[in-house]
PLY file of the C-alpha trace (Angstrom):
ply
format ascii 1.0
element vertex 105
property float x
property float y
property float z
element edge 104
property int vertex1
property int vertex2
end_header
0.00 0.00 0.00
1.27 3.48 -0.90
0.17 6.64 0.94
0.35 9.85 -1.11
0.51 12.87 1.25
-0.02 16.50 0.27
-0.40 19.80 2.20
-2.28 22.97 1.33
-3.10 26.13 3.30
-5.95 28.63 3.12
-7.01 31.70 5.00
-9.60 31.02 7.73
-12.13 32.82 5.51
-11.55 30.37 2.63
-11.26 27.18 4.69
-14.92 26.10 4.57
-15.11 26.95 0.86
-12.04 24.85 0.16
-13.24 21.91 2.25
-16.60 21.98 0.45
-14.83 22.08 -2.93
-12.79 19.03 -1.96
-15.81 17.04 -0.79
-18.25 17.96 -3.55
-16.04 18.27 -6.65
-12.39 17.29 -6.30
-12.69 14.01 -4.37
-15.63 12.75 -6.50
-13.65 13.78 -9.61
-10.68 11.73 -8.47
-12.92 8.72 -7.79
-14.54 9.06 -11.23
-11.15 8.54 -12.88
-11.55 4.86 -11.90
-7.83 4.40 -11.33
-7.21 0.71 -10.66
-5.55 0.43 -7.28
-6.95 3.71 -5.88
-8.38 2.93 -2.44
-9.60 6.29 -1.15
-8.61 9.58 0.39
-8.50 10.99 3.91
-8.81 14.70 4.70
-7.19 16.34 7.73
-7.76 19.98 8.75
-6.31 22.18 11.49
-6.02 25.89 12.25
-2.41 27.13 12.40
-2.53 30.74 13.53
-3.52 32.92 10.59
-3.93 29.94 8.23
-5.82 26.67 8.03
-3.77 23.64 6.98
-5.25 20.79 4.98
-3.57 17.43 4.48
-4.80 14.81 2.06
-3.69 11.20 2.32
-4.54 9.10 -0.71
-4.19 5.32 -0.61
-3.07 3.24 -3.59
-2.24 -0.43 -3.96
1.09 0.30 -5.67
3.37 2.94 -7.13
2.08 1.90 -10.56
-1.43 2.90 -9.45
-0.08 6.29 -8.28
1.50 6.77 -11.71
-1.80 5.89 -13.38
-3.37 8.71 -11.36
-0.59 11.32 -11.50
1.55 10.39 -14.51
5.21 9.49 -14.79
6.23 12.55 -12.73
4.07 11.08 -9.99
5.38 13.37 -7.23
3.93 16.42 -9.01
0.99 17.66 -6.95
-2.55 17.54 -8.33
-4.22 20.92 -7.66
-7.18 21.85 -9.89
-7.53 25.53 -10.87
-10.61 26.01 -8.64
-8.55 24.91 -5.65
-5.65 27.20 -6.53
-8.05 30.16 -6.33
-8.77 29.58 -2.63
-5.44 28.19 -1.45
-2.84 30.58 -0.03
-0.05 28.11 -0.76
0.46 24.40 -1.31
3.04 21.69 -1.78
4.30 21.52 -5.33
5.23 17.88 -4.83
3.48 15.08 -2.97
5.28 12.67 -0.69
4.87 8.92 -1.04
5.27 6.36 1.72
5.00 2.61 1.79
2.30 1.85 4.35
3.33 -1.16 6.39
0.69 -2.17 8.90
-1.64 -0.90 11.57
-1.24 -2.42 15.01
-3.98 -2.03 17.59
-3.57 -2.73 21.29
0 1
1 2
2 3
3 4
4 5
5 6
6 7
7 8
8 9
9 10
10 11
11 12
12 13
13 14
14 15
15 16
16 17
17 18
18 19
19 20
20 21
21 22
22 23
23 24
24 25
25 26
26 27
27 28
28 29
29 30
30 31
31 32
32 33
33 34
34 35
35 36
36 37
37 38
38 39
39 40
40 41
41 42
42 43
43 44
44 45
45 46
46 47
47 48
48 49
49 50
50 51
51 52
52 53
53 54
54 55
55 56
56 57
57 58
58 59
59 60
60 61
61 62
62 63
63 64
64 65
65 66
66 67
67 68
68 69
69 70
70 71
71 72
72 73
73 74
74 75
75 76
76 77
77 78
78 79
79 80
80 81
81 82
82 83
83 84
84 85
85 86
86 87
87 88
88 89
89 90
90 91
91 92
92 93
93 94
94 95
95 96
96 97
97 98
98 99
99 100
100 101
101 102
102 103
103 104
């Protein structure tokens, strides 16, 4: 399993707009691509002073599935134009991690 992690920041005034855009347009648009090996996306949000930070964690079966989604330059971030209009700044590159296992106690 591969976790694709990306960060973006908005102003507090744009945070709800951005979150709504993610949930109603961007995430469904990603799912509609029907990438084999795409397993879903998690959204994290937190206020950080004068900004609101968003983190997305996408799950893929393999690096090949990530490349099917993002292309050969798979670390390049995926930020639609509508999102760029409400983000203050964002990662230009995504980070990829091999997810090992979850242990519960």
